[in-house]
N, C-alpha and C positions, 0 to 999 in steps of 0.2 A: 272626226266629229269636232266641231268648233268649241272653244271655251264657252261661248254664249249658250250653246245647246246643253253643255254639261251643267252650267249654273242654272238654267231654266229647269232641267229635270230635277236637280237637287231641291230647288226652291218649290217645285210643285208639291213636294211631300211635306212641306212645313204646314203646321196648323194655321188657321185663320187668326187674325188679330182679335183677341177676346174683347177689347173695347169696342171695336167696330161691330162685332156680333151682338154685344149688349145694346149698343145704339140701335141696331136693326130690330131687336126684340122689343125695345121700348117704343120705337116708332110704330111698329105693328100693333102693339097693345093700345097706344094712343089713337091710332087710326080706327081701331075697333071700338073706341069709346070708353076704354078703361081708364080709371084714374091711376096715374103712374107716379110714383115717387122714385126718381132715378138716383140710386146710391152707387152706381157702378164705378164712377170716377170721382166721387166726391163733388159732383156738380153743385155749385151754389144755387139756391132757389130764390135769391133776392139780389138787389142792387148793392154794389159796394158802397161803403160810406163816402160822403162827399170829400172828406180829406184824402181818401185813397185815390179817388178820381182826379182830384186836383194835383196830387203828387205825380200821378202817371202823366197827366197832361204837361206838367212842368218838365218832367224827365224827357218827354218826347221832343221837346224843343231845345234840349241841352246837347250841343255838339260833342261834348266830351263823352257822351254815352252812346254815340253812333257807331258802336262796334260791339263785338261779342265780348263777354267778360272773360277774365283769365280762367284757366282750368282749375286753379286753386281757390277761386272765389275771391271777391273783393273783401279787403279787410273790414270795411264797415259792415258788410253783410254778415261775415263770420262773427264779428264782435256782437252784433245784434242777436244772432242765434245763441251765442254763448250766454249773453245776458238773460235772454228769455229762458234758456234751459236752467240757469242758476235760480232765477226768480220762481220758476214753476216747480222745479224739483229739488232745489237746494244743493245742486251738484255743480262743481266747477269742471269745465272741459278744456282740454288743450286744443287750441285752434289748429295747430300744425299736425296733430296725430289723431284727434278724435272727432273732427268735423270734416264732412265732404260736401261740397257744393255741387248739386246736380240740377239738371233741367227738370221742370215739372215737379 
């Protein structure tokens, strides 16, 4: 038996993606005429503020950002998170040991 067949058999037993399933349920409810408030992924229900859109557009044209970020997170990003956490909760965090930058 090939490795591909083994992987396929193993993968066949995995459960479905819960977010895809939630999307399908929401789409079915909307198609049925139901009023749906989708909280499954924290989907925004409005347009981002103009300053956010402007910053994204500016960043999209900055060649220094045309790559994946480091696994450790950009220092500017980690400092912003630490600053927010301190202002929101009054707690200082160690950027090297208490913060983890992840996708999504």
